[in-house]
C-alpha positions in Angstrom: 15.8 139.0 125.3 15.2 141.7 122.5 14.3 141.7 118.9 14.6 144.2 115.9 11.2 145.5 115.0 11.2 148.2 111.9 14.9 149.1 112.6 14.2 149.6 116.3 14.8 147.3 119.4 11.7 145.4 121.0 11.7 143.3 124.2 9.7 140.1 124.1 8.8 140.2 127.7 6.5 143.0 127.3 3.4 143.3 126.1 2.5 146.0 123.1 0.0 148.6 122.2 1.4 149.3 119.0 -1.5 151.7 117.8 -1.4 153.9 121.1 2.4 153.3 121.4 2.9 151.5 124.9 4.2 148.7 126.4 3.1 146.8 129.6 5.0 144.5 132.0 2.6 142.8 134.8 4.5 142.8 137.9 2.7 141.7 141.0 -0.7 142.7 140.8 0.3 146.5 139.2 1.3 147.0 135.5 4.6 148.9 134.7 4.1 151.0 131.6 5.7 152.6 129.1 6.0 154.2 125.0 7.7 152.2 123.0 10.8 153.2 120.9 8.4 154.6 117.9 7.1 157.3 120.1 10.6 158.4 121.5 12.1 158.2 118.1 9.1 159.7 116.5 9.1 162.8 118.6 12.7 163.5 119.1 15.0 163.9 122.1 12.0 164.8 124.7 11.9 168.5 126.5 8.8 167.5 129.0 7.4 164.5 130.0 4.2 164.6 132.2 2.3 161.9 134.0 -0.8 161.7 135.4 -0.6 162.3 139.3 -0.9 159.2 141.9 -4.8 157.7 142.4 -5.5 159.4 138.9 -8.2 157.1 137.4 -7.7 157.2 133.6 -10.3 156.1 131.5 -9.0 152.9 128.8 -7.5 154.8 125.8 -7.7 158.4 127.4 -4.5 160.5 128.5 -2.2 158.4 131.2 1.1 161.2 130.1 2.1 163.3 127.5 5.5 163.4 125.7 6.9 166.4 124.3 10.1 166.8 121.6 10.9 168.9 119.4 9.4 167.1 116.3 6.7 165.9 117.9 3.6 166.4 120.7 1.9 163.1 121.5 -0.5 162.0 124.2 0.5 158.8 125.8 -3.3 156.7 125.8 -3.9 153.8 128.6 -4.0 150.6 126.6 -6.8 149.7 129.9 -8.8 151.2 132.1 -6.6 152.1 135.0 -5.5 153.5 138.1 -2.4 155.5 138.6 -0.3 154.1 141.6 3.1 155.5 141.3 4.7 157.8 138.2 8.3 157.9 137.6 8.8 160.8 139.2 12.4 160.9 137.6 11.6 162.0 134.3 10.0 165.7 135.0 14.0 167.0 135.7 15.2 164.3 133.0 12.9 163.6 130.1 15.3 162.0 127.8 15.7 158.8 129.8 12.6 157.9 127.7 14.5 158.1 124.9 17.5 156.5 126.1 16.0 153.5 128.3 12.2 153.3 127.5 12.1 149.5 128.8 14.5 150.7 131.4 14.5 153.5 133.1 12.2 155.7 131.1 8.9 154.2 132.3 6.3 156.1 133.0 4.3 154.6 135.9 2.9 151.5 137.8 -0.8 151.5 137.5 -3.9 149.1 138.4 -6.3 147.4 135.6 -9.4 148.3 137.4 -11.6 147.9 133.9 -10.5 143.9 133.0 -10.0 144.7 129.4 -6.4 144.9 128.3 -5.5 146.0 124.6 -1.6 144.2 125.7 -0.4 141.8 123.1 2.5 139.7 122.8 4.9 140.9 120.5 4.6 138.0 118.1 1.3 139.8 117.7 2.0 143.0 117.8 5.0 142.8 115.1 3.0 143.2 111.8 1.4 146.4 113.2 4.5 147.9 114.6 6.4 147.4 111.2 3.4 149.0 109.0 3.4 152.1 111.8 7.1 152.6 111.9 7.4 152.0 108.1 4.2 154.8 107.5 5.5 156.9 110.0 9.1 157.0 108.7 10.3 156.4 111.6 14.0 155.0 112.0 16.1 154.0 115.3 20.0 154.1 115.8 22.3 152.7 117.7 22.0 155.2 120.2 19.6 158.0 120.9 21.9 161.1 119.8 21.9 164.2 122.2 23.0 166.6 119.3 22.4 166.4 115.2 24.9 167.5 113.1 24.2 168.2 109.7 27.1 169.1 107.6 25.8 167.9 103.6 28.1 169.7 101.4 31.4 170.4 103.7 34.5 168.4 103.0 35.0 165.7 105.2 37.9 167.4 107.1 35.3 170.8 108.1 33.0 167.9 109.1 35.8 166.7 111.3 36.7 169.7 112.9 33.2 170.7 113.3 33.0 167.4 115.3 35.7 167.8 117.1 34.2 170.7 118.2 31.2 170.0 119.7 32.8 166.7 121.4 35.0 169.4 122.9 32.7 171.1 124.9 30.1 168.0 126.1 30.3 165.4 128.5 31.8 162.2 128.1 29.3 160.0 127.4 27.4 162.5 124.3 26.2 161.1 122.0 26.1 162.8 118.2 24.6 161.8 115.0 26.3 163.4 112.1 25.2 163.4 108.5 27.5 164.1 105.7 27.4 163.6 102.0 31.2 163.7 101.2 32.3 160.2 99.8 35.4 159.6 102.1 33.6 160.1 105.2 33.1 156.2 106.0 37.0 156.1 105.7 37.6 159.4 107.6 35.5 158.6 110.2 36.9 155.1 111.0 40.6 156.6 111.1 39.1 159.7 113.0 37.8 156.8 116.0 41.3 155.2 116.3 43.2 158.9 116.8 40.6 159.9 119.3 40.1 157.5 121.3 36.1 158.3 120.3 33.8 155.6 119.6 31.8 155.2 116.1 29.2 153.4 116.9 27.1 152.7 113.5 27.7 153.8 110.0 24.6 153.5 107.9 24.6 154.7 104.5 21.5 156.1 103.2 21.1 157.3 99.2 24.0 160.0 98.8 24.4 160.6 102.7 25.9 158.6 105.2 24.7 159.0 108.9 26.9 158.7 111.7 26.2 157.5 115.7 29.6 158.8 117.9 29.8 158.6 121.5 32.4 160.6 123.0 35.1 158.3 124.6 
């Protein structure tokens, strides 16, 4: 099960360290750990994710991994003293999986808690701090993490749609585009465009004079 915190989906079967931006789930004697949506949406599409190698011993609050995106570089800090038992080796070739699926295939490592202490807490307890961090850092989440962002402010809707079609024509099936427009007719035209093209309009979000559209290639 999941619930929205700060506009982002958080799973209630995980424990969280809202200050460090990590989650954890106990699986037998080991913890599977990863980063929260706040970290992945703050950074943008990750260009690199590196996790400490197997058998590394990490002190609580020290670097377990590093994540890098176009807007932000961050160190992922261990929520307890641990030994890395299995880093997620797929992340080197596919770092964006952390953005798209932070609670699933985008996990960082399986670790053993060797210090006893643990900063992780339930979602219910962590929610107030998570909400405040989302607010203070201006982090917002959409229905899907975009592969491409198009800012078409000041352009008529016909031009916006032409540029969107151009981008989709060179993109693979399943590509997600975040389109921003200030044309007042954009929402109506985008709904019509979806019906005509067979692509998917996953979300429409007004924000002042702007409209945000999350589009997925069908």
